N, C-alpha and C positions, 0 to 999 in steps of 0.2 A: 136341855143341857143349860148349866148354870152358866148366866153370863161372866161372873166373877171368873170360872175355870176357862173359859172361853177367852175372856182377855188375858191370863196367864199364858195360857197357852199361844198366844198370838206373838205375845211379848217373847217367849223362849224361842219363836219360830223365826221373828225377825233377827233376834240377836245372832242366832246361828247361821242364818241365810241372808243377811243384809248382801252380800256379795259373792260374786262367783268365788272362791277362795281354795285354798290346799285342803286336800281331804282329810277329813277330821272324824272318823269313825267312834260311836260311842256304842259299848257294849252292852250298857244295861237299859233295859225299859223303864220309862217313866210312867207308862200306862199301858193298857191292852183294852181290846175291844170290850171287855168285860167293864171295863172302866165306866163306859156311858150304856152298858145294859145291851149291846148289841151282839145279835145271834152271829156267829163265825166260825168257821171251819180252819184248824191249825194244820198245814201241810207241808210236809219235808218233801222237796224236790232236790234231785240229784243231779247236777251238770254233768256233761261228756267228758269232761276231764275229774270226775268225782270229788266234788264239792257240795256238800248237803247245805242248801239253802231254808231257812224258816219262812214260811209263807202264812199270810192272815187272808182269808176269803171271807169277804162281809158279804153276808144274805142282803138280796134285795127287799125293799120293801113290799110286801105282797099287793097292798092295797094301789099302789101303780107300777108294779113291776115293768120294768123294759127288758128287751130280750138283747141285751147289751151289756157287755163285761170291760172293764175299763181297770187296765193294767198299772199301776204307780210306779214310777221309776224316778226315785225321788234325787234331792240334788246330793251335794259331796260331804255332808255331815249328819251328825247324828244317827239315826237309825228310824224305824218303819214306826215307832211307838210315836214319834213327833208329830204322825198324820193321822192318829186315830179318828181325830174330830172331822178332819177333812173328809177322811173315807166314809165316816158314819153319814157324814151330811149329804155325799152322794148317794149313798146305799139308801138313805131317807127317801130320796128323790127318784128310786126305782131303779137305780143302778147296782149290779153285781160289781164288787170293788175287790181288787186283788193288789195287796200289797206286799213286799218281800224283801229282806235284807241282803245286799250285796255280800259276797265273802268278805271276811274279816268286820263287819257290821251285825250290831245286833246277836242274835242267836245263832246266825249262820257260821259256816266251819271258819275255824282260823285262816287268817291270809295276812303275811306279810307286806305292809303297806309303806312306802315312801310318800308321807305326806305332799311334799312339792310337785307332785304330779298333778296335770290337770284331770285326768282320769286313767283307770285302768282297761285295757281292751279285754281284760277277765270278767270286768263286770258287764261286757256284752255278752259274752257266754252264759253269766248268770240269767240276764233276760231272755235269752234265747231258750233256754232250758225251760223257764217259768211259762213261756208263751207256747212251747211245745205241749206242756202239760196241761196248761188250761185250756189250747185249744181241743185238745183229746176231750177234757173234761166238759167243757160246755161247746159241743161241736156244731148245736144248731142256733147259736147267739152269734151276734156281730162281736169282734172283739178289738178293743183299741189301746193302746199306750198313752197314757197321760205322764208326760216328760216334764221335770223342772230342773231348769238351769244345768248342772250335769247329767241330770236325768235324760236331758234332751240328746245330749252328746251320745248316751249311751242306746237310746233309742235309735238314732241315725246309724252309728255304728253297727249296730245288729240288724238294721233294716234289710240289707241284701241276705240274710240268713232266713228271715221271718216274714218276709213280704209275702208270702203265700197263705199266712195264717192269719193275718191282721188286716182289718178295715180302714183304720183312719188313726192319726198321730195328733195328740193335742200338746201342746207345748208353751211353758212360760219360762221366760229366760232364755230363748232359744240362742244355743252356740251355733253358729252359721258356718264360722271357720275357725278350726282350733290355733294356727299362726296367729291371727289378729287377736285372739285373747291373750295369746302369750305377750304379743306385743306393747298390748295395751298396760297390762302388768308391770313389763319392764320399764314404762314411763313413770310407774307408780313405786318404783323402787323395789318391787318385789318380783323375785324370779320364780317362775314355774317351769314345769319340765312337758314335753308331750313322749309319750311311751311310744310313737310311731310317727312315721313322715305324715306331714299334714295332708299331703295330696290322697293318702288312703282314705282319710276322712272324708275329702270332698268329693271325692270319686262315690262314695256310698250315699252320703247327703242329697248329693243332686241325681241319686236314682231312684230317689222316692217318688213313686207313682201312685200315690194315694191320696185321699182329701187330708189335708193337715190345716189344723187352726193354731195360730201364735198369739199369746198374749204378751203385750209390750208394755215395760213400765215408763212412764215420759220422764224418768230422773236416772234411769239406767244408763250408766257410761260404760259398762262392760259388754253388757249384750243388747245392743240398742234396737230401736225402733229401724232407724236406717239400715241395720243388718238383715233385719227381718223382711222389709221391703226388697232388698236386694236378693233374697232366697226366693221370695213371691215372685220376681221377675223370672228366675229359673225355672220353677216350678210351675208356673202359670195359674189360671183359673182354680185349679183344686186347690191351691193354696190360700188362706184367708188370715188376714192380718188385723188385730183388733189392738189400738191402744189405751190405758187407763193412767190416771194421774195417779203418779205414786213412785217407790221405789221397788229395786230387783225384789222380785217375788212377793209383792205386796198384796196382788191381785185379789187373793181370798178374803183379806181384810177390807176391802174397798167399800166405804159409806157403811162400814157394819154397825154403827149408833143407829142409823136413820133406817136401813133396809134389813139389817139381820147379816150375822156373820156366815159369807159364802154367798150369799143369794145372788149378787150381781155374777160371780164366777159361774154358778150353775146355770144361770140364766143364759150366757154366752153359750155354755157346752151344750144346753138343750137346743138350742137356737141351731147351732153347728151341726148337729147328729140329726136335726129334723130337715136339714136341708139334703143331707147325703143319704 
């Protein structure tokens, strides 16, 4: 992977996801796994309410293949093409990586989106469909969700429906309380809406009984380190919280010039999964 391309990808990523914000889907792919010469399978998955989702399954590096599948639930903007390098780096580490587009994103079916919503309950239905299909396809491997910002909301909201099919959750920019996020944006003169009462989300996230790794950014004023510590108190020892120096969702870029793009991030995931 060329450093220049990785740098440009990082810039695009940070511009798109510098903060939790209104939903902003991109229908066009700016790269595919072919762009990094990675073997993958494109799979169409249909949700229970008949939306077809586009999915890419990155083949794990055979030299250090792990019996672990990681499903990415990405943030509230772009599409899964923004995460090709991220997925390929984890696949090179030996993980099978699954990325998918929510309805209304990328090449998944059309869906009318009001951008001022914090998330859509329907996106949780999308994740449920992907987990159901992938758990059947990789029935002898452990499966986990990797959520980023809004993706952590989707993973938590879907948890009651998928809890018997996944083994862990990894989250960066973890949304622990949806009403708190709304209040913080009101103070920034930005109005966001919830698609449902916050207590529904609260009940779902507090029911998590799997190992959870939460990565927090020191400069993140929306999904804060303190939020994660409060959730850790509720979930107990099965929840691990690690803080890094940086901005919202910048963990993959941490110290990239010295140790390599994604190196620190992958180390945290490896260490977490080795423990469980």
